[in-house]
SEFIZA-3560 file (N, C-alpha, C; in Angstrom, 3 decimals):
REM SEFIZA-3560
<numar><xx>9.963</xx><yy>-10.148</yy><zz>20.922</zz><atom>N</atom></numar>
<numar><xx>10.118</xx><yy>-9.544</yy><zz>19.613</zz><atom>CA</atom></numar>
<numar><xx>11.195</xx><yy>-10.251</yy><zz>18.987</zz><atom>C</atom></numar>
<numar><xx>11.890</xx><yy>-11.073</yy><zz>18.205</zz><atom>N</atom></numar>
<numar><xx>12.979</xx><yy>-11.618</yy><zz>17.636</zz><atom>CA</atom></numar>
<numar><xx>13.958</xx><yy>-10.629</yy><zz>17.104</zz><atom>C</atom></numar>
<numar><xx>15.455</xx><yy>-11.082</yy><zz>16.914</zz><atom>N</atom></numar>
<numar><xx>16.467</xx><yy>-9.784</yy><zz>16.732</zz><atom>CA</atom></numar>
<numar><xx>16.028</xx><yy>-9.209</yy><zz>15.653</zz><atom>C</atom></numar>
<numar><xx>15.709</xx><yy>-10.421</yy><zz>14.882</zz><atom>N</atom></numar>
<numar><xx>16.038</xx><yy>-10.104</yy><zz>12.938</zz><atom>CA</atom></numar>
<numar><xx>14.196</xx><yy>-9.981</yy><zz>12.580</zz><atom>C</atom></numar>
<numar><xx>14.017</xx><yy>-9.202</yy><zz>11.627</zz><atom>N</atom></numar>
<numar><xx>12.659</xx><yy>-9.055</yy><zz>10.844</zz><atom>CA</atom></numar>
<numar><xx>12.888</xx><yy>-10.028</yy><zz>10.067</zz><atom>C</atom></numar>
<numar><xx>11.918</xx><yy>-10.563</yy><zz>9.696</zz><atom>N</atom></numar>
<numar><xx>11.741</xx><yy>-11.675</yy><zz>8.781</zz><atom>CA</atom></numar>
<numar><xx>10.565</xx><yy>-11.167</yy><zz>7.639</zz><atom>C</atom></numar>
<numar><xx>10.861</xx><yy>-12.189</yy><zz>6.654</zz><atom>N</atom></numar>
<numar><xx>9.777</xx><yy>-11.756</yy><zz>5.524</zz><atom>CA</atom></numar>
<numar><xx>8.689</xx><yy>-11.439</yy><zz>5.710</zz><atom>C</atom></numar>
<numar><xx>7.916</xx><yy>-12.307</yy><zz>6.349</zz><atom>N</atom></numar>
<numar><xx>6.843</xx><yy>-12.484</yy><zz>6.586</zz><atom>CA</atom></numar>
<numar><xx>6.533</xx><yy>-11.320</yy><zz>7.425</zz><atom>C</atom></numar>
<numar><xx>6.950</xx><yy>-11.068</yy><zz>8.583</zz><atom>N</atom></numar>
<numar><xx>6.792</xx><yy>-9.821</yy><zz>9.157</zz><atom>CA</atom></numar>
<numar><xx>6.840</xx><yy>-8.726</yy><zz>8.289</zz><atom>C</atom></numar>
<numar><xx>7.115</xx><yy>-8.510</yy><zz>7.686</zz><atom>N</atom></numar>
<numar><xx>7.796</xx><yy>-7.293</yy><zz>6.747</zz><atom>CA</atom></numar>
<numar><xx>6.288</xx><yy>-7.695</yy><zz>5.734</zz><atom>C</atom></numar>
<numar><xx>6.179</xx><yy>-8.027</yy><zz>5.199</zz><atom>N</atom></numar>
<numar><xx>4.831</xx><yy>-8.520</yy><zz>4.443</zz><atom>CA</atom></numar>
<numar><xx>3.842</xx><yy>-8.092</yy><zz>5.019</zz><atom>C</atom></numar>
<numar><xx>3.559</xx><yy>-9.116</yy><zz>6.209</zz><atom>N</atom></numar>
<numar><xx>2.687</xx><yy>-8.348</yy><zz>7.289</zz><atom>CA</atom></numar>
<numar><xx>2.086</xx><yy>-6.846</yy><zz>7.705</zz><atom>C</atom></numar>
<numar><xx>3.548</xx><yy>-6.582</yy><zz>7.963</zz><atom>N</atom></numar>
<numar><xx>3.715</xx><yy>-4.841</yy><zz>7.843</zz><atom>CA</atom></numar>
<numar><xx>3.158</xx><yy>-3.975</yy><zz>6.806</zz><atom>C</atom></numar>
<numar><xx>3.690</xx><yy>-4.418</yy><zz>5.574</zz><atom>N</atom></numar>
<numar><xx>3.556</xx><yy>-3.674</yy><zz>4.633</zz><atom>CA</atom></numar>
<numar><xx>1.939</xx><yy>-3.645</yy><zz>4.218</zz><atom>C</atom></numar>
<numar><xx>0.838</xx><yy>-4.863</yy><zz>4.546</zz><atom>N</atom></numar>
<numar><xx>-0.128</xx><yy>-5.207</yy><zz>4.550</zz><atom>CA</atom></numar>
<numar><xx>-0.903</xx><yy>-4.550</yy><zz>5.455</zz><atom>C</atom></numar>
<numar><xx>-0.841</xx><yy>-4.329</yy><zz>6.479</zz><atom>N</atom></numar>
<numar><xx>-1.437</xx><yy>-3.779</yy><zz>7.400</zz><atom>CA</atom></numar>
<numar><xx>-1.531</xx><yy>-2.265</yy><zz>7.082</zz><atom>C</atom></numar>
<numar><xx>-0.640</xx><yy>-1.478</yy><zz>6.983</zz><atom>N</atom></numar>
<numar><xx>0.160</xx><yy>-0.379</yy><zz>6.543</zz><atom>CA</atom></numar>
<numar><xx>-0.994</xx><yy>-0.035</yy><zz>5.555</zz><atom>C</atom></numar>
<numar><xx>-1.308</xx><yy>-0.995</yy><zz>4.022</zz><atom>N</atom></numar>
<numar><xx>-1.679</xx><yy>-0.635</yy><zz>3.046</zz><atom>CA</atom></numar>
<numar><xx>-3.236</xx><yy>-0.755</yy><zz>3.675</zz><atom>C</atom></numar>
<numar><xx>-3.729</xx><yy>-1.673</yy><zz>4.430</zz><atom>N</atom></numar>
<numar><xx>-5.165</xx><yy>-2.026</yy><zz>4.357</zz><atom>CA</atom></numar>
<numar><xx>-5.876</xx><yy>-0.105</yy><zz>5.262</zz><atom>C</atom></numar>
<numar><xx>-4.698</xx><yy>0.219</yy><zz>6.105</zz><atom>N</atom></numar>
<numar><xx>-4.945</xx><yy>1.344</yy><zz>6.866</zz><atom>CA</atom></numar>
<numar><xx>-4.994</xx><yy>2.459</yy><zz>6.167</zz><atom>C</atom></numar>
<numar><xx>-4.031</xx><yy>2.792</yy><zz>5.088</zz><atom>N</atom></numar>
<numar><xx>-4.166</xx><yy>3.652</yy><zz>4.052</zz><atom>CA</atom></numar>
<numar><xx>-5.624</xx><yy>3.994</yy><zz>2.952</zz><atom>C</atom></numar>
<numar><xx>-5.663</xx><yy>2.905</yy><zz>2.452</zz><atom>N</atom></numar>
<numar><xx>-6.717</xx><yy>2.824</yy><zz>1.463</zz><atom>CA</atom></numar>
<numar><xx>-7.931</xx><yy>2.653</yy><zz>2.016</zz><atom>C</atom></numar>
<numar><xx>-8.056</xx><yy>1.993</yy><zz>3.192</zz><atom>N</atom></numar>
<numar><xx>-8.920</xx><yy>1.601</yy><zz>3.552</zz><atom>CA</atom></numar>
<numar><xx>-9.982</xx><yy>-0.431</yy><zz>3.280</zz><atom>C</atom></numar>
<numar><xx>-10.671</xx><yy>-0.620</yy><zz>3.934</zz><atom>N</atom></numar>
<numar><xx>-11.154</xx><yy>-1.555</yy><zz>3.926</zz><atom>CA</atom></numar>
<numar><xx>-11.903</xx><yy>-2.235</yy><zz>2.778</zz><atom>C</atom></numar>
<numar><xx>-12.089</xx><yy>-1.483</yy><zz>2.087</zz><atom>N</atom></numar>
<numar><xx>-12.638</xx><yy>-2.081</yy><zz>0.537</zz><atom>CA</atom></numar>
<numar><xx>-12.025</xx><yy>-2.283</yy><zz>-0.575</zz><atom>C</atom></numar>
<numar><xx>-10.585</xx><yy>-1.474</yy><zz>-0.402</zz><atom>N</atom></numar>
<numar><xx>-9.268</xx><yy>-1.329</yy><zz>-1.327</zz><atom>CA</atom></numar>
<numar><xx>-8.578</xx><yy>-2.631</yy><zz>-0.693</zz><atom>C</atom></numar>
<numar><xx>-8.396</xx><yy>-2.703</yy><zz>0.403</zz><atom>N</atom></numar>
<numar><xx>-8.157</xx><yy>-3.734</yy><zz>1.220</zz><atom>CA</atom></numar>
<numar><xx>-8.586</xx><yy>-5.397</yy><zz>0.503</zz><atom>C</atom></numar>
<numar><xx>-9.892</xx><yy>-5.350</yy><zz>0.671</zz><atom>N</atom></numar>
<numar><xx>-10.495</xx><yy>-6.934</yy><zz>0.577</zz><atom>CA</atom></numar>
<numar><xx>-9.987</xx><yy>-6.741</yy><zz>-1.057</zz><atom>C</atom></numar>
<numar><xx>-10.620</xx><yy>-5.875</yy><zz>-1.778</zz><atom>N</atom></numar>
<numar><xx>-10.484</xx><yy>-6.256</yy><zz>-3.267</zz><atom>CA</atom></numar>
<numar><xx>-9.203</xx><yy>-6.942</yy><zz>-3.684</zz><atom>C</atom></numar>
<numar><xx>-8.271</xx><yy>-6.917</yy><zz>-2.976</zz><atom>N</atom></numar>
<numar><xx>-6.426</xx><yy>-6.893</yy><zz>-3.173</zz><atom>CA</atom></numar>
<numar><xx>-5.963</xx><yy>-7.616</yy><zz>-2.200</zz><atom>C</atom></numar>
<numar><xx>-7.251</xx><yy>-8.715</yy><zz>-1.615</zz><atom>N</atom></numar>
<numar><xx>-6.578</xx><yy>-9.725</yy><zz>-0.662</zz><atom>CA</atom></numar>
<numar><xx>-5.657</xx><yy>-10.644</yy><zz>-1.395</zz><atom>C</atom></numar>
<numar><xx>-5.998</xx><yy>-11.231</yy><zz>-2.701</zz><atom>N</atom></numar>
<numar><xx>-5.294</xx><yy>-12.279</yy><zz>-3.001</zz><atom>CA</atom></numar>
<numar><xx>-3.861</xx><yy>-12.051</yy><zz>-3.303</zz><atom>C</atom></numar>
<numar><xx>-3.435</xx><yy>-10.665</yy><zz>-3.614</zz><atom>N</atom></numar>
<numar><xx>-2.390</xx><yy>-9.926</yy><zz>-3.396</zz><atom>CA</atom></numar>
<numar><xx>-1.381</xx><yy>-10.559</yy><zz>-2.094</zz><atom>C</atom></numar>
<numar><xx>-2.275</xx><yy>-10.814</yy><zz>-1.011</zz><atom>N</atom></numar>
<numar><xx>-1.385</xx><yy>-10.385</yy><zz>0.414</zz><atom>CA</atom></numar>
<numar><xx>-0.059</xx><yy>-11.172</yy><zz>0.546</zz><atom>C</atom></numar>
<numar><xx>0.229</xx><yy>-12.018</yy><zz>-0.204</zz><atom>N</atom></numar>
<numar><xx>1.571</xx><yy>-12.837</yy><zz>0.007</zz><atom>CA</atom></numar>
<numar><xx>3.003</xx><yy>-11.923</yy><zz>-0.953</zz><atom>C</atom></numar>
<numar><xx>2.351</xx><yy>-11.083</yy><zz>-1.603</zz><atom>N</atom></numar>
<numar><xx>2.959</xx><yy>-10.405</yy><zz>-2.677</zz><atom>CA</atom></numar>
<numar><xx>2.589</xx><yy>-8.910</yy><zz>-2.796</zz><atom>C</atom></numar>
<numar><xx>3.050</xx><yy>-8.289</yy><zz>-2.013</zz><atom>N</atom></numar>
<numar><xx>2.519</xx><yy>-6.959</yy><zz>-1.064</zz><atom>CA</atom></numar>
<numar><xx>2.986</xx><yy>-5.562</yy><zz>-2.233</zz><atom>C</atom></numar>
<numar><xx>3.940</xx><yy>-5.914</yy><zz>-3.033</zz><atom>N</atom></numar>
<numar><xx>4.648</xx><yy>-4.966</yy><zz>-3.599</zz><atom>CA</atom></numar>
<numar><xx>2.999</xx><yy>-4.689</yy><zz>-4.756</zz><atom>C</atom></numar>
<numar><xx>2.638</xx><yy>-6.070</yy><zz>-5.332</zz><atom>N</atom></numar>
<numar><xx>1.865</xx><yy>-6.001</yy><zz>-6.447</zz><atom>CA</atom></numar>
<numar><xx>0.384</xx><yy>-5.494</yy><zz>-5.961</zz><atom>C</atom></numar>
<numar><xx>0.214</xx><yy>-6.082</yy><zz>-4.540</zz><atom>N</atom></numar>
<numar><xx>-0.951</xx><yy>-5.421</yy><zz>-3.702</zz><atom>CA</atom></numar>
<numar><xx>-0.689</xx><yy>-3.820</yy><zz>-3.828</zz><atom>C</atom></numar>
<numar><xx>-0.199</xx><yy>-3.129</yy><zz>-3.544</zz><atom>N</atom></numar>
<numar><xx>0.229</xx><yy>-1.753</yy><zz>-3.395</zz><atom>CA</atom></numar>
<numar><xx>0.081</xx><yy>-1.393</yy><zz>-4.635</zz><atom>C</atom></numar>
<numar><xx>0.537</xx><yy>-1.893</yy><zz>-6.247</zz><atom>N</atom></numar>
<numar><xx>0.374</xx><yy>-1.576</yy><zz>-7.324</zz><atom>CA</atom></numar>
<numar><xx>-0.820</xx><yy>-1.252</yy><zz>-7.520</zz><atom>C</atom></numar>
<numar><xx>-1.617</xx><yy>-2.589</yy><zz>-7.532</zz><atom>N</atom></numar>
<numar><xx>-3.180</xx><yy>-2.647</yy><zz>-7.593</zz><atom>CA</atom></numar>
<numar><xx>-3.701</xx><yy>-1.552</yy><zz>-6.906</zz><atom>C</atom></numar>
<numar><xx>-3.548</xx><yy>-1.163</yy><zz>-5.694</zz><atom>N</atom></numar>
<numar><xx>-4.052</xx><yy>-0.262</yy><zz>-5.105</zz><atom>CA</atom></numar>
<numar><xx>-3.772</xx><yy>1.306</yy><zz>-5.051</zz><atom>C</atom></numar>
<numar><xx>-2.723</xx><yy>1.476</yy><zz>-5.649</zz><atom>N</atom></numar>
<numar><xx>-2.264</xx><yy>2.756</yy><zz>-6.139</zz><atom>CA</atom></numar>
<numar><xx>-3.054</xx><yy>3.078</yy><zz>-7.431</zz><atom>C</atom></numar>
<numar><xx>-3.176</xx><yy>2.042</yy><zz>-7.982</zz><atom>N</atom></numar>
<numar><xx>-4.147</xx><yy>2.390</yy><zz>-9.637</zz><atom>CA</atom></numar>
<numar><xx>-5.409</xx><yy>2.693</yy><zz>-8.915</zz><atom>C</atom></numar>
<numar><xx>-6.280</xx><yy>1.906</yy><zz>-8.146</zz><atom>N</atom></numar>
<numar><xx>-7.693</xx><yy>2.376</yy><zz>-7.699</zz><atom>CA</atom></numar>
<numar><xx>-7.406</xx><yy>3.953</yy><zz>-7.179</zz><atom>C</atom></numar>
<numar><xx>-6.195</xx><yy>4.319</yy><zz>-6.447</zz><atom>N</atom></numar>
<numar><xx>-6.561</xx><yy>5.737</yy><zz>-6.063</zz><atom>CA</atom></numar>
<numar><xx>-6.407</xx><yy>6.524</yy><zz>-7.338</zz><atom>C</atom></numar>
<numar><xx>-5.722</xx><yy>6.335</yy><zz>-8.171</zz><atom>N</atom></numar>
<numar><xx>-5.363</xx><yy>7.211</yy><zz>-9.324</zz><atom>CA</atom></numar>
<numar><xx>-6.923</xx><yy>7.259</yy><zz>-9.637</zz><atom>C</atom></numar>
<numar><xx>-7.895</xx><yy>6.407</yy><zz>-9.845</zz><atom>N</atom></numar>
<numar><xx>-8.851</xx><yy>6.444</yy><zz>-10.613</zz><atom>CA</atom></numar>
<numar><xx>-9.797</xx><yy>7.173</yy><zz>-9.495</zz><atom>C</atom></numar>
<numar><xx>-9.700</xx><yy>7.144</yy><zz>-8.167</zz><atom>N</atom></numar>
<numar><xx>-10.093</xx><yy>7.845</yy><zz>-7.399</zz><atom>CA</atom></numar>
<numar><xx>-9.837</xx><yy>9.223</yy><zz>-7.118</zz><atom>C</atom></numar>
<numar><xx>-8.803</xx><yy>9.959</yy><zz>-7.760</zz><atom>N</atom></numar>
<numar><xx>-8.194</xx><yy>10.690</yy><zz>-8.156</zz><atom>CA</atom></numar>
<numar><xx>-9.002</xx><yy>11.541</yy><zz>-9.081</zz><atom>C</atom></numar>
<numar><xx>-9.243</xx><yy>11.046</yy><zz>-10.097</zz><atom>N</atom></numar>
<numar><xx>-10.094</xx><yy>11.361</yy><zz>-11.383</zz><atom>CA</atom></numar>
<numar><xx>-11.331</xx><yy>11.786</yy><zz>-10.965</zz><atom>C</atom></numar>
<numar><xx>-11.499</xx><yy>10.672</yy><zz>-10.132</zz><atom>N</atom></numar>
<numar><xx>-13.389</xx><yy>11.106</yy><zz>-9.686</zz><atom>CA</atom></numar>
<numar><xx>-13.813</xx><yy>12.302</yy><zz>-8.839</zz><atom>C</atom></numar>
<numar><xx>-12.681</xx><yy>13.135</yy><zz>-8.012</zz><atom>N</atom></numar>
<numar><xx>-12.558</xx><yy>13.520</yy><zz>-7.057</zz><atom>CA</atom></numar>
<numar><xx>-12.384</xx><yy>14.931</yy><zz>-7.722</zz><atom>C</atom></numar>
<numar><xx>-11.824</xx><yy>15.094</yy><zz>-9.155</zz><atom>N</atom></numar>
<numar><xx>-11.854</xx><yy>16.624</yy><zz>-9.585</zz><atom>CA</atom></numar>
<numar><xx>-12.817</xx><yy>17.615</yy><zz>-9.490</zz><atom>C</atom></numar>
<numar><xx>-12.371</xx><yy>18.773</yy><zz>-9.118</zz><atom>N</atom></numar>
<numar><xx>-13.487</xx><yy>19.698</yy><zz>-8.879</zz><atom>CA</atom></numar>
<numar><xx>-13.775</xx><yy>19.822</yy><zz>-6.842</zz><atom>C</atom></numar>
<numar><xx>-13.714</xx><yy>18.510</yy><zz>-6.444</zz><atom>N</atom></numar>
<numar><xx>-13.752</xx><yy>18.490</yy><zz>-4.902</zz><atom>CA</atom></numar>
<numar><xx>-12.618</xx><yy>18.826</yy><zz>-4.201</zz><atom>C</atom></numar>
<numar><xx>-12.192</xx><yy>20.056</yy><zz>-3.902</zz><atom>N</atom></numar>
<numar><xx>-11.071</xx><yy>20.247</yy><zz>-2.970</zz><atom>CA</atom></numar>
<numar><xx>-10.386</xx><yy>19.576</yy><zz>-2.359</zz><atom>C</atom></numar>
<numar><xx>-11.472</xx><yy>19.879</yy><zz>-1.339</zz><atom>N</atom></numar>
<numar><xx>-11.237</xx><yy>18.824</yy><zz>-0.045</zz><atom>CA</atom></numar>
<numar><xx>-10.943</xx><yy>17.440</yy><zz>-0.147</zz><atom>C</atom></numar>
<numar><xx>-11.869</xx><yy>16.749</yy><zz>-1.127</zz><atom>N</atom></numar>
<numar><xx>-11.643</xx><yy>15.352</yy><zz>-1.468</zz><atom>CA</atom></numar>
<numar><xx>-10.108</xx><yy>14.889</yy><zz>-2.109</zz><atom>C</atom></numar>
<numar><xx>-10.135</xx><yy>16.053</yy><zz>-2.750</zz><atom>N</atom></numar>
<numar><xx>-8.581</xx><yy>15.755</yy><zz>-3.616</zz><atom>CA</atom></numar>
<numar><xx>-7.202</xx><yy>15.644</yy><zz>-2.656</zz><atom>C</atom></numar>
<numar><xx>-7.484</xx><yy>16.585</yy><zz>-1.627</zz><atom>N</atom></numar>
<numar><xx>-6.420</xx><yy>16.624</yy><zz>-0.516</zz><atom>CA</atom></numar>
<numar><xx>-6.516</xx><yy>15.429</yy><zz>-0.272</zz><atom>C</atom></numar>
<numar><xx>-7.444</xx><yy>14.884</yy><zz>0.268</zz><atom>N</atom></numar>
<numar><xx>-7.401</xx><yy>13.486</yy><zz>0.870</zz><atom>CA</atom></numar>
<numar><xx>-6.790</xx><yy>12.430</yy><zz>0.317</zz><atom>C</atom></numar>
<numar><xx>-7.354</xx><yy>12.654</yy><zz>-1.416</zz><atom>N</atom></numar>
<numar><xx>-6.988</xx><yy>11.302</yy><zz>-1.948</zz><atom>CA</atom></numar>
<numar><xx>-5.400</xx><yy>11.585</yy><zz>-2.569</zz><atom>C</atom></numar>
<numar><xx>-4.446</xx><yy>12.728</yy><zz>-2.247</zz><atom>N</atom></numar>
<numar><xx>-3.528</xx><yy>13.029</yy><zz>-2.592</zz><atom>CA</atom></numar>
<numar><xx>-2.882</xx><yy>12.885</yy><zz>-1.613</zz><atom>C</atom></numar>
<numar><xx>-2.724</xx><yy>12.881</yy><zz>-0.582</zz><atom>N</atom></numar>
<numar><xx>-1.879</xx><yy>12.065</yy><zz>0.701</zz><atom>CA</atom></numar>
<numar><xx>-2.283</xx><yy>10.827</yy><zz>0.745</zz><atom>C</atom></numar>
<numar><xx>-3.134</xx><yy>10.296</yy><zz>0.544</zz><atom>N</atom></numar>
<numar><xx>-3.333</xx><yy>8.670</yy><zz>0.205</zz><atom>CA</atom></numar>
<numar><xx>-2.623</xx><yy>8.099</yy><zz>-0.674</zz><atom>C</atom></numar>
<numar><xx>-2.419</xx><yy>8.869</yy><zz>-1.931</zz><atom>N</atom></numar>
<numar><xx>-1.234</xx><yy>8.634</yy><zz>-3.182</zz><atom>CA</atom></numar>
<numar><xx>-0.071</xx><yy>8.748</yy><zz>-2.602</zz><atom>C</atom></numar>
<numar><xx>0.391</xx><yy>9.750</yy><zz>-1.901</zz><atom>N</atom></numar>
<numar><xx>1.748</xx><yy>10.220</yy><zz>-1.382</zz><atom>CA</atom></numar>
<numar><xx>2.074</xx><yy>8.987</yy><zz>-0.432</zz><atom>C</atom></numar>
<numar><xx>1.461</xx><yy>8.850</yy><zz>0.419</zz><atom>N</atom></numar>
<numar><xx>1.483</xx><yy>7.363</yy><zz>1.452</zz><atom>CA</atom></numar>
<numar><xx>1.725</xx><yy>6.596</yy><zz>0.843</zz><atom>C</atom></numar>
<numar><xx>0.814</xx><yy>6.013</yy><zz>-0.364</zz><atom>N</atom></numar>
<numar><xx>1.254</xx><yy>4.458</yy><zz>-0.913</zz><atom>CA</atom></numar>
<numar><xx>2.561</xx><yy>4.618</yy><zz>-1.847</zz><atom>C</atom></numar>
<numar><xx>2.840</xx><yy>5.693</yy><zz>-2.498</zz><atom>N</atom></numar>
<numar><xx>4.418</xx><yy>5.964</yy><zz>-2.748</zz><atom>CA</atom></numar>
<numar><xx>5.295</xx><yy>5.323</yy><zz>-2.097</zz><atom>C</atom></numar>
<numar><xx>4.866</xx><yy>5.840</yy><zz>-0.652</zz><atom>N</atom></numar>
<numar><xx>6.322</xx><yy>5.606</yy><zz>0.138</zz><atom>CA</atom></numar>
<numar><xx>6.320</xx><yy>4.145</yy><zz>0.711</zz><atom>C</atom></numar>
<numar><xx>4.847</xx><yy>3.839</yy><zz>0.789</zz><atom>N</atom></numar>
<numar><xx>5.045</xx><yy>2.372</yy><zz>0.967</zz><atom>CA</atom></numar>
<numar><xx>5.644</xx><yy>1.322</yy><zz>-0.402</zz><atom>C</atom></numar>
<numar><xx>5.358</xx><yy>1.929</yy><zz>-1.170</zz><atom>N</atom></numar>
<numar><xx>5.761</xx><yy>0.923</yy><zz>-2.786</zz><atom>CA</atom></numar>
<numar><xx>7.418</xx><yy>1.325</yy><zz>-2.257</zz><atom>C</atom></numar>
<numar><xx>7.862</xx><yy>2.216</yy><zz>-2.461</zz><atom>N</atom></numar>
<numar><xx>9.052</xx><yy>2.399</yy><zz>-1.927</zz><atom>CA</atom></numar>
<numar><xx>9.693</xx><yy>1.328</yy><zz>-1.067</zz><atom>C</atom></numar>
<numar><xx>9.249</xx><yy>1.119</yy><zz>0.197</zz><atom>N</atom></numar>
<numar><xx>9.381</xx><yy>-0.109</yy><zz>1.442</zz><atom>CA</atom></numar>
<numar><xx>9.096</xx><yy>-1.231</yy><zz>0.638</zz><atom>C</atom></numar>
<numar><xx>8.429</xx><yy>-1.353</yy><zz>-0.224</zz><atom>N</atom></numar>
<numar><xx>8.215</xx><yy>-2.914</yy><zz>-0.782</zz><atom>CA</atom></numar>
<numar><xx>9.577</xx><yy>-3.076</yy><zz>-1.082</zz><atom>C</atom></numar>
<numar><xx>9.672</xx><yy>-2.200</yy><zz>-2.581</zz><atom>N</atom></numar>
<numar><xx>10.795</xx><yy>-2.528</yy><zz>-3.082</zz><atom>CA</atom></numar>
<numar><xx>12.334</xx><yy>-2.819</yy><zz>-2.638</zz><atom>C</atom></numar>
<numar><xx>12.104</xx><yy>-2.051</yy><zz>-1.098</zz><atom>N</atom></numar>
<numar><xx>13.463</xx><yy>-2.253</yy><zz>-0.320</zz><atom>CA</atom></numar>
<numar><xx>13.595</xx><yy>-4.011</yy><zz>0.231</zz><atom>C</atom></numar>
<numar><xx>12.107</xx><yy>-3.672</yy><zz>0.649</zz><atom>N</atom></numar>
<numar><xx>12.379</xx><yy>-5.462</yy><zz>1.373</zz><atom>CA</atom></numar>
<numar><xx>12.190</xx><yy>-6.480</yy><zz>0.386</zz><atom>C</atom></numar>
<numar><xx>11.795</xx><yy>-6.509</yy><zz>-1.179</zz><atom>N</atom></numar>
<numar><xx>12.494</xx><yy>-7.180</yy><zz>-2.176</zz><atom>CA</atom></numar>
<numar><xx>13.850</xx><yy>-7.082</yy><zz>-2.630</zz><atom>C</atom></numar>
<numar><xx>14.681</xx><yy>-6.380</yy><zz>-1.886</zz><atom>N</atom></numar>
<numar><xx>16.030</xx><yy>-6.153</yy><zz>-2.024</zz><atom>CA</atom></numar>
<numar><xx>17.260</xx><yy>-7.254</yy><zz>-1.055</zz><atom>C</atom></numar>
<numar><xx>16.274</xx><yy>-7.100</yy><zz>-0.159</zz><atom>N</atom></numar>
<numar><xx>16.486</xx><yy>-7.643</yy><zz>1.116</zz><atom>CA</atom></numar>
<numar><xx>17.170</xx><yy>-9.388</yy><zz>1.017</zz><atom>C</atom></numar>
<numar><xx>18.122</xx><yy>-9.672</yy><zz>1.601</zz><atom>N</atom></numar>
<numar><xx>18.658</xx><yy>-11.232</yy><zz>1.481</zz><atom>CA</atom></numar>
<numar><xx>18.275</xx><yy>-11.495</yy><zz>2.704</zz><atom>C</atom></numar>
<numar><xx>16.984</xx><yy>-12.526</yy><zz>2.707</zz><atom>N</atom></numar>
<numar><xx>16.131</xx><yy>-13.121</yy><zz>3.861</zz><atom>CA</atom></numar>
<numar><xx>16.972</xx><yy>-14.282</yy><zz>4.273</zz><atom>C</atom></numar>
<numar><xx>17.135</xx><yy>-14.423</yy><zz>5.267</zz><atom>N</atom></numar>
<numar><xx>17.783</xx><yy>-15.904</yy><zz>5.844</zz><atom>CA</atom></numar>
<numar><xx>16.418</xx><yy>-17.052</yy><zz>6.008</zz><atom>C</atom></numar>
//
């Protein structure tokens, strides 16, 4: 492992975590944003909000979707941080 983290390593990590959180379906639907993790995260977050609307009334599913949305907000924060880094 190199001493410094690269931009591509950061994008890869964000993409892997996104796929893990949202699942294969959303990951495939947003594959075109692979080089723009923040945009990918935004699209996935919108899909999760739609999923949350569909889960109304199902308390177990609402809890799952709520945790997924929380995790996505955290990833969006990390993606914003990655954009602020001056990459070498």
